[in-house]
C-alpha positions as CSV (number, residue, x, y, z in Angstrom):
1,M,0.0,0.0,0.0
2,I,1.4,3.4,-1.0
3,M,1.0,6.2,1.5
4,A,0.2,9.7,0.4
5,K,3.1,12.0,-0.1
6,M,3.9,14.1,2.9
7,H,5.2,17.6,2.7
8,T,8.9,18.2,3.5
9,R,8.0,20.8,6.2
10,M,5.9,18.2,8.0
11,K,8.7,15.6,7.7
12,R,11.2,18.0,9.3
13,R,8.7,18.8,12.1
14,L,8.2,15.1,12.8
15,G,11.9,14.3,12.6
16,I,11.6,12.0,9.6
17,S,14.2,11.7,6.9
18,T,13.2,14.0,4.0
19,H,14.4,11.8,1.2
20,K,12.7,8.6,2.2
21,R,9.1,7.4,2.3
22,G,9.3,5.9,5.7
23,N,6.8,5.1,8.4
24,I,5.4,8.0,10.3
25,P,6.3,7.7,14.0
26,S,3.6,7.8,16.6
27,L,2.7,11.3,17.8
28,H,1.5,10.0,21.2
29,K,4.3,10.2,23.6
30,K,4.4,8.5,27.0
31,K,3.6,11.0,29.7
32,G,6.2,11.1,32.5
33,P,5.5,11.3,36.2
34,K,4.3,14.6,37.7
35,T,7.0,16.6,39.4
36,F,6.9,19.8,41.6
37,A,9.2,22.7,42.0
38,T,8.9,22.8,45.8
39,E,8.3,20.3,48.6
40,E,5.4,22.4,49.9
41,R,3.5,22.2,46.5
42,A,4.2,18.4,46.4
43,N,2.7,17.9,49.9
44,E,-0.3,20.1,49.0
45,Y,-0.9,18.0,45.9
46,A,-0.7,14.7,47.8
47,K,-3.1,16.0,50.4
48,E,-5.6,17.1,47.6
49,Q,-5.4,13.7,46.0
50,G,-5.8,11.8,49.3
51,I,-2.4,10.2,49.2
52,T,-1.4,9.5,52.8
53,K,1.6,7.2,52.5
54,F,4.2,8.7,50.2
55,E,7.8,9.8,49.9
56,L,9.3,12.7,48.0
57,K,12.0,11.7,45.6
58,S,14.5,14.4,44.4
59,V,14.7,14.3,40.6
60,K,16.1,16.4,37.7
61,K,19.4,17.2,39.4
62,D,17.8,18.0,42.7
63,K,15.7,20.8,41.2
64,R,12.2,19.1,41.3
65,F,10.3,16.6,43.5
66,Q,8.3,13.6,42.6
67,I,5.8,11.8,44.8
68,V,6.5,8.1,45.3
69,N,3.5,6.2,46.6
70,L,4.4,3.7,49.3
71,E,1.1,1.7,49.3
């Protein structure tokens, strides 16, 4: 089955080689875990979501915090 020709600008935007008729990569990327800039904001979010047993993990070179559920 031959796919319709895609415009070069769109290929560049999607990171596809411009001189080949290749498969189009999936545009749905996996969403990463939610992170917070401050410990206070992470604790507020956990309280809002009803998470009682959790631990804050320092991520992104100790600039952000991630909630790790212990249950």
